[in-house]
C-alpha positions in Angstrom: -2.5 2.8 -12.9 -6.3 2.7 -14.6 -8.2 6.8 -14.4 -10.7 7.6 -12.6 -14.2 6.7 -13.4 -16.7 9.7 -13.9 -18.9 9.1 -11.7 -15.2 10.2 -9.3 -15.2 13.2 -11.9 -18.1 14.4 -11.2 -18.1 14.0 -7.4 -15.5 16.1 -7.9 -16.3 18.5 -10.2 -19.6 19.1 -8.6 -18.0 19.9 -5.6 -15.6 22.5 -6.3 -18.1 24.1 -9.2 -20.8 24.4 -6.0 -17.6 25.7 -4.3 -16.9 28.1 -6.4 -20.4 29.6 -6.8 -21.1 29.6 -3.4 -17.6 31.7 -2.6 -18.7 34.2 -5.3 -22.0 34.8 -4.1 -20.1 35.2 -0.5 -17.8 38.0 -2.2 -20.8 39.2 -4.2 -23.7 40.3 -1.1 -26.3 38.1 -2.4 -26.2 35.9 0.7 -25.9 39.2 3.3 -29.9 38.9 3.2 -29.9 35.2 4.2 -27.5 35.8 6.6 -28.5 38.5 8.7 -32.5 36.3 8.2 -30.8 33.4 10.3 -28.0 35.6 12.6 -29.7 35.0 16.0 -27.5 37.2 19.2 -24.7 34.6 20.5 -24.9 32.8 24.1 -23.3 34.7 27.1 -19.9 33.0 27.4 -21.0 33.0 31.0 -23.9 31.2 30.7 -24.5 27.4 30.7 -24.9 27.3 27.4 -22.3 29.3 26.8 -19.7 27.5 28.4 -21.3 23.9 27.2 -20.9 25.7 23.5 -17.2 26.8 23.8 -15.8 23.9 25.8 -17.4 22.1 22.5 -15.8 24.3 20.0 -12.6 23.8 21.6 -13.0 19.4 21.8 -14.1 19.6 18.2 -11.2 22.4 16.7 -9.8 21.3 13.2 -6.6 20.5 15.1 -7.8 18.0 17.2 -9.9 16.0 14.4 -7.3 16.2 12.0 -5.0 14.7 14.2 -7.7 12.2 14.8 -7.8 11.6 10.5 -4.0 11.2 10.7 -3.5 8.5 13.1 -6.8 6.5 11.7 -4.1 7.2 8.0 -1.3 5.4 10.1 -3.5 3.0 11.4 -5.1 2.1 8.6 -1.1 1.9 6.6 -0.1 -0.9 8.6 -2.6 -2.9 7.7 -2.1 -2.2 4.0 -5.0 0.2 3.0 -2.1 2.0 1.7 -3.8 4.5 -0.4 -6.9 4.8 2.2 -4.3 5.9 4.4 -2.6 8.4 2.2 -6.3 10.1 1.3 -6.7 10.7 4.5 -2.8 12.5 4.9 -4.3 14.3 1.8 -7.5 15.4 3.0 -5.3 16.9 5.8 -3.1 18.6 4.2 -6.5 19.7 1.5 -8.7 20.7 3.9 -6.5 22.2 7.0 -4.6 23.9 4.6 -7.1 25.3 1.3 -9.6 26.6 4.4 -6.4 28.7 5.8 -5.7 29.6 1.9 -8.9 30.5 1.5 -9.5 32.5 4.4 -6.5 34.9 4.0 -7.5 34.9 0.3 -11.9 36.2 1.0 -10.6 38.2 4.3 -14.0 37.9 5.8 -14.9 39.5 9.7 -16.7 37.2 12.1 -19.9 38.7 12.5 -20.5 41.4 15.3 -20.8 40.4 18.5 -19.1 36.6 18.8 -18.4 35.4 21.5 -14.9 36.2 22.8 -13.2 33.1 22.7 -10.1 31.6 21.7 -12.4 29.5 18.8 -13.9 32.4 17.3 -10.6 34.1 16.7 -9.5 35.2 13.0 -11.7 35.3 10.0 -15.0 33.6 8.6 -14.9 32.3 5.3 -14.9 29.0 5.4 -15.7 27.7 8.7 -12.6 25.4 9.3 -14.6 23.5 12.3 -17.4 22.4 9.5 -14.7 21.7 7.4 -12.7 19.7 9.7 -15.6 17.0 11.0 -16.6 17.5 7.5 -13.4 15.7 6.4 -13.7 13.5 9.6 -16.4 12.0 8.3 -16.3 11.5 5.0 -13.4 9.3 5.8 -14.5 7.7 8.1 -17.3 6.9 6.0 -14.6 5.5 3.7 -12.8 3.4 5.7 -16.2 1.7 6.3 -16.9 1.2 2.9 -13.6 0.0 1.9 -12.8 -2.2 4.9 -16.0 -3.7 4.4 -17.9 -3.4 7.8 -21.3 -4.6 8.0 -24.8 -2.7 7.3 -24.9 -1.6 11.2 -21.8 -0.1 11.6 -21.9 1.3 8.0 -25.0 2.9 9.1 -24.5 3.7 12.4 -20.8 6.0 11.5 -23.2 7.2 8.8 -25.7 8.9 11.4 -22.5 9.8 13.2 -21.0 11.8 10.4 -24.4 13.5 10.0 -24.9 14.3 13.5 -22.0 15.1 14.4 -21.6 17.9 11.1 -24.9 19.4 12.2 -24.2 19.6 16.0 -20.8 21.6 15.3 -22.8 23.4 12.4 -24.8 24.8 15.2 -22.4 25.4 17.8 -20.9 28.2 16.0 -24.1 29.0 15.5 -25.1 29.7 18.4 -21.1 31.5 19.0 -21.8 33.6 16.9 -18.9 32.3 15.4 -20.0 32.4 11.3 -22.6 33.2 9.6 -24.3 30.7 8.3 -22.6 30.9 4.8 -19.7 30.1 6.0 -20.9 27.4 7.4 -22.3 26.1 4.7 -18.9 26.7 3.0 -16.7 24.6 5.5 -19.1 21.7 4.5 -18.7 22.7 0.3 -14.7 22.8 1.1 -14.9 20.1 3.0 -16.6 17.7 0.9 -14.4 19.2 -1.8 -11.3 17.8 -0.1 -12.7 14.8 0.7 -13.6 14.1 -2.6 -10.1 14.8 -4.0 -8.4 12.9 -1.7 -9.9 10.0 -1.9 -9.7 10.4 -6.1 -6.2 11.2 -6.2 -4.8 8.4 -4.0 -7.5 5.7 -5.9 -10.0 5.0 -3.5 -12.9 3.3 -4.5 -15.4 3.9 -2.6 -18.7 3.8 -5.0 -20.0 1.0 -5.8 -20.4 1.6 -9.8 -19.4 4.0 -11.9 -23.5 5.8 -11.9 -22.3 7.8 -14.7 -20.1 5.7 -16.7 -20.8 5.1 -20.8 -20.1 2.5 -23.2 -20.1 -1.5 -22.3 -16.2 -1.0 -21.3 -17.1 0.9 -18.2 -19.8 -2.0 -17.1 -21.4 -1.8 -13.4 -18.3 -4.0 -11.2 -21.2 -5.7 -9.7 -23.1 -7.3 -12.9 -22.9 -10.8 -12.8 -19.7 -11.9 -14.9 -20.5 -14.5 -17.9 -20.3 -18.2 -17.2 -19.8 -20.6 -14.3 -18.3 -19.2 -11.0 -14.8 -19.9 -11.0 -13.2 -21.0 -8.1 -10.3 -18.5 -5.6 -7.8 -20.3 -2.7 -5.9 -17.8 -0.8 -2.8 -19.3 1.1 -2.4 -16.5 3.5 0.1 -16.6 6.1 -1.5 -15.1 9.8 1.4 -13.7 11.1 2.0 -11.4 8.2 -1.8 -10.0 7.7 -2.3 -7.5 10.2 -5.7 -7.6 10.3 -7.4 -10.5 9.1 -11.1 -10.1 10.1 -11.2 -6.6 7.2 -8.9 -9.0 4.7 -11.7 -11.4 4.8 -14.1 -9.5 4.0 -12.5 -7.9 1.4 -12.0 -11.5 -0.4 -14.9 -12.2 -0.2 -16.5 -9.0 -1.2 -14.1 -9.0 -4.6 -14.9 -12.5 -5.4 -18.9 -11.8 -5.2 -18.3 -8.7 -6.7 -17.0 -10.3 -9.8 -19.5 -13.2 -9.6 -16.6 -16.0 -8.3 -17.4 -18.2 -5.8 -16.5 -18.4 -2.2 -12.8 -18.4 -1.3 -11.4 -21.4 0.2 -9.0 -20.4 2.7 -5.9 -22.2 3.4 -3.7 -20.7 6.5 -0.1 -21.4 6.8 2.0 -22.3 9.6 4.9 -22.7 11.8 5.8 -26.1 9.8 5.1 -25.1 6.2 4.7 -22.2 5.4 2.7 -23.2 2.3 3.6 -25.8 0.2 0.5 -28.6 2.1 -1.5 -26.0 0.9 -1.0 -24.9 -2.4 -1.3 -28.5 -3.1 -4.4 -28.2 -1.9 -5.3 -25.8 -3.8 -4.1 -27.3 -6.9 -6.2 -31.1 -5.5 -9.4 -29.2 -6.0 -8.5 -27.7 -9.0 -9.0 -24.0 -8.5 -9.1 -20.8 -11.2 -6.8 -19.2 -9.1 -4.2 -18.6 -6.0 -3.9 -15.7 -4.0 -0.4 -16.0 -1.7 -1.2 -13.4 1.5 2.2 -12.6 3.6 6.2 -11.9 2.8 8.5 -13.3 0.0 8.3 -16.2 1.8 4.7 -17.9 1.2 4.8 -15.8 -1.8 8.0 -17.6 -3.0 6.5 -21.9 -1.6 3.2 -20.9 -3.4 5.5 -19.8 -7.1 7.1 -23.2 -6.4 4.4 -25.6 -6.0 2.0 -23.9 -8.9 5.2 -23.7 -11.3 4.5 -24.9 -14.3 0.3 -26.0 -13.7 -0.7 -23.2 -15.5 -3.0 -21.7 -12.6 -3.1 -18.6 -12.4 -1.1 -16.6 -9.6 -1.6 -13.5 -7.9 0.4 -11.6 -5.1 -1.4 -9.6 -2.1 1.3 -8.6 -0.7 1.5 -8.8 3.7 5.5 -9.2 3.8 7.9 -5.8 5.3 9.8 -6.4 1.8 7.5 -8.0 -1.5 10.7 -8.0 -3.4 8.5 -9.7 -5.9 5.6 -7.1 -5.8 7.9 -4.2 -6.3 9.9 -5.5 -9.4 6.7 -6.6 -10.7 4.7 -2.9 -9.9 2.2 -5.2 -7.7 0.4 -2.6 -6.2 1.4 -2.4 -2.1 -2.5 -1.6 -1.3 -4.1 -4.3 -0.5 -7.9 -3.1 -2.1 -6.0 -2.3 -5.6 -3.5 -5.6 -5.2 -7.0 -7.5 -4.8 -8.7 -5.8 -7.9 -5.2 -6.6 -9.6 -5.5 -10.4 -8.9 -9.1 -10.4 -10.6 -9.0 -7.6 -13.4 -5.2 -8.2 -13.9 -3.8 -9.5 -17.1 -2.4 -13.6 -16.6 1.3 -13.1 -17.5 4.2 -16.2 -17.8 6.7 -15.1 -15.5 10.5 -17.0 -15.1 11.4 -19.0 -12.6 14.8 -20.3 -11.3 15.0 -23.6 -9.9 17.5 -24.1 -7.1 19.5 -27.1 -6.3 20.9 -27.0 -2.9 24.3 -29.9 -2.6 23.2 -32.1 -5.2 19.9 -33.1 -2.9 17.5 -30.1 -2.1 15.4 -28.4 -4.5 13.9 -25.3 -4.7 12.5 -22.4 -6.4 12.5 -18.9 -6.3 10.8 -15.9 -7.8 12.9 -12.9 -6.6 16.6 -13.8 -5.7 18.8 -16.5 -4.3 22.5 -16.1 -3.5 25.5 -17.3 -0.6 27.8 -14.9 1.4 26.7 -11.8 2.9 23.2 -11.1 2.5 22.9 -14.9 3.6 24.8 -14.2 6.9 23.1 -10.8 7.2 19.9 -12.2 6.6 19.8 -14.9 9.0 21.4 -13.1 11.9 18.6 -10.0 11.7 16.8 -9.9 14.9 13.5 -11.3 14.3 11.5 -8.8 17.1 13.7 -5.5 16.0 12.3 -6.7 12.1 8.6 -6.6 13.1 9.8 -3.0 15.1 11.6 -1.4 12.9 11.3 -2.7 9.6 13.8 -3.4 7.1 15.9 -1.2 9.2 17.0 -4.2 11.2 18.8 -4.7 8.5 21.3 -1.9 8.6 21.7 -3.1 12.0 23.3 -6.5 11.0 25.4 -5.9 8.3 26.8 -3.4 10.5 27.6 -6.1 12.8 28.7 -7.8 10.2 31.0 -5.9 8.4 33.9 -7.6 8.9 32.3 -11.2 7.5 35.6 -13.1 5.6 35.2 -13.5 2.3 34.5 -16.4 0.6 35.9 -18.6 -2.3 33.8 -19.4 -4.9 34.4 -21.4 -8.1 31.6 -20.3 -10.8 30.5 -22.2 -14.1 28.5 -20.3 -16.3 26.5 -22.6 -18.7 29.4 -24.3 -20.2 32.0 -21.9 -20.3 35.0 -22.6 -18.4 35.2 -22.4 -14.6 36.1 -19.4 -12.7 37.4 -18.6 -9.6 36.8 -15.6 -7.2 37.1 -14.6 -3.4 33.7 -13.3 -3.5 31.9 -11.5 -0.5 28.7 -12.0 -2.3 26.8 -14.3 -5.0 23.7 -13.7 -6.0 21.3 -15.4 -8.6 18.5 -13.1 -9.7 15.1 -13.5 -11.7 14.6 -9.8 -11.1 17.2 -6.8 -9.6 15.5 -4.4 -7.4 15.0 -4.0 -3.7 13.6 -1.6 -1.7 14.0 1.4 -1.6 14.3 1.2 -5.5 17.3 -0.1 -5.3 18.6 -1.8 -9.0 21.1 -4.1 -7.5 20.7 -6.2 -10.6 19.5 -3.3 -13.6 19.0 -5.8 -16.9 17.3 -8.4 -14.5 13.7 -9.0 -16.3 11.5 -11.8 -14.5 9.8 -13.2 -18.8 13.8 -12.8 -20.8 14.3 -16.3 -20.3 17.5 -15.9 -18.2 18.3 -15.8 -14.6 21.1 -12.8 -14.1 24.5 -14.0 -11.8 26.3 -10.9 -10.2 29.2 -11.5 -8.1 30.6 -8.9 -6.1 34.2 -9.6 -4.7 36.1 -6.4 -2.9 39.4 -6.7 -2.2 39.1 -4.0 0.2 37.4 -0.7 2.3 37.9 0.9 -0.4 36.8 -1.3 -2.7 33.4 -1.7 -0.8 32.7 2.2 -0.9 33.2 1.6 -4.5 30.8 -0.8 -5.1 28.3 0.4 -3.2 28.0 3.9 -5.0 27.6 2.1 -8.1 24.6 0.1 -6.8 23.2 3.0 -5.5 23.7 5.5 -7.9 24.3 3.0 -11.5 27.2 5.4 -12.2 30.9 4.8 -13.7 32.4 1.0 -14.2 33.9 -1.3 -10.8 35.4 -4.5 -11.7 34.9 -5.9 -8.8 31.5 -5.9 -9.3 30.2 -8.5 -12.2 27.3 -9.0 -14.3 26.2 -12.1 -16.3 23.5 -13.1 -17.7 22.8 -16.9 -18.3 20.4 -20.1 -18.5 22.6 -22.4 -15.6 24.7 -21.3 -13.5 26.9 -23.5 -10.5 28.8 -22.6 -7.6 31.0 -24.1 -5.6 31.9 -22.6 -2.6 35.1 -23.1 -0.7 33.6 -23.5 2.7 29.9 -24.4 4.3 28.1 -20.8 3.6 24.8 -19.4 4.6 22.3 -19.1 1.6 19.0 -17.3 1.0 15.5 -17.9 -1.0 13.6 -14.5 -1.6 15.0 -12.6 1.6 14.6 -15.7 4.2 17.5 -18.1 5.5 17.7 -22.3 4.9 20.4 -23.0 6.1 24.2 -23.8 4.4 25.7 -24.8 1.7 28.6 -25.5 -0.9 27.2 -25.9 -3.7 24.7 -24.4 -5.6 22.5 -24.8 -8.6 20.8 -22.3 -10.9 18.7 -23.1 -13.6 16.0 -21.2 -15.1 12.4 -22.1 -15.9 11.5 -20.1 -18.5 7.8 -19.0 -18.3 7.0 -21.9 -15.1 4.6 -19.6 -13.3 1.4 -17.8 -14.8 1.1 -14.4 -12.4 -2.1 -11.4 -12.4 0.1 -8.6 -13.4 -1.5 -4.8 -13.5 -3.3 -4.3 -16.9 
């Protein structure tokens, strides 16, 4: 995680200092002459102007504004703009919570003669309406910048945000709800809350670091030396929630980093990425990105294995297990920066051969047994609706699945037999929720890791589950082995899965590590 830019620190520090100074002036009475000079009698509630002002104050009540910001944050997170969505939620906590706390500490009365309505109750400093509308405007502007909207849209949102802020300030002034200094204080606090939220959540909205010093903080929009590079993006249109925004993101980042226009390669229902990745290799691109779930990522890895072409993951699926295990951000904007600014790092893959005939490559985990059965029987519509929770439904429905008789040969050792519930070959070891099902698995150690689970009773199953979740104690029916080559011979045909996708049934699975076969862009 990179530290905040100098400009970001200046923005936060400047807004906090400005609010602190302004508050000190308010508490010291320095601004009282200004407040008295610009104060006007409050509009009569029964007048047309008073009715309009009161209604507008109700519509722009902070609770209404923050609900809209919260919904926008949820919408953005659904589209993989996780950090921006989080920043919106954080801005609510800082903006709303902060202004209420400051009001209780300052305890400044409202002006005499304020319109007697619901929205003029409580303490006056700082204005909650101005804080909320400023937060809403700043977050709306940040969204247009992060989603790379066009100039007309950005300018439109900017004028709307400024206009609404001015109108809300005038409305509070006409109602006599605040002194002028309360209104300014609310605006400054809203700006400070927005800046703190955006920077703390790693959302970059400024085009460059204006206050940067030294060669290492060169402007991001400077052209990079050397001929422009080319990038191909293999993407799954079903997984990428907002394709237009994603295209704008990619185009902007590539242009900013001095790359040529991207080559877009869309997967299909019949081909999850094989032909697309092969096309990228034929075009001799300098980087291949895969935007989709673990299935799309696996297929592209399979085609790029042992080619030396750098590969980047843009997570867009439900599990995103490769990204989670290798600390690749799930946020779309941050993942793109890792793709272009990260470090090319050798990563192992695992070659999987099914029934000595069908060859695959796995980057995460492959297995036979109950995990593959659960994945095969998970309802696709339910998975789209509730995400990973759908797997728990399928697990409950298949809890009585019979154990699988297997013979396992590890490297050149003697065969061993087990009645296994699960046989899992892992290149990495973490599942969703941070569960380390294979704790010692590493994607760059030149080994694959084998997990064999052989419970003989419900009690064994519970103990194994406790061991996996807590990593405390020993469990003899849960075996871990590190190897370079594994052969699994099943007593019956059973479902097998590759990186979370079922591919059919298998009786024989041969797994062989491919050390350093993939060049992956990882966070620096």
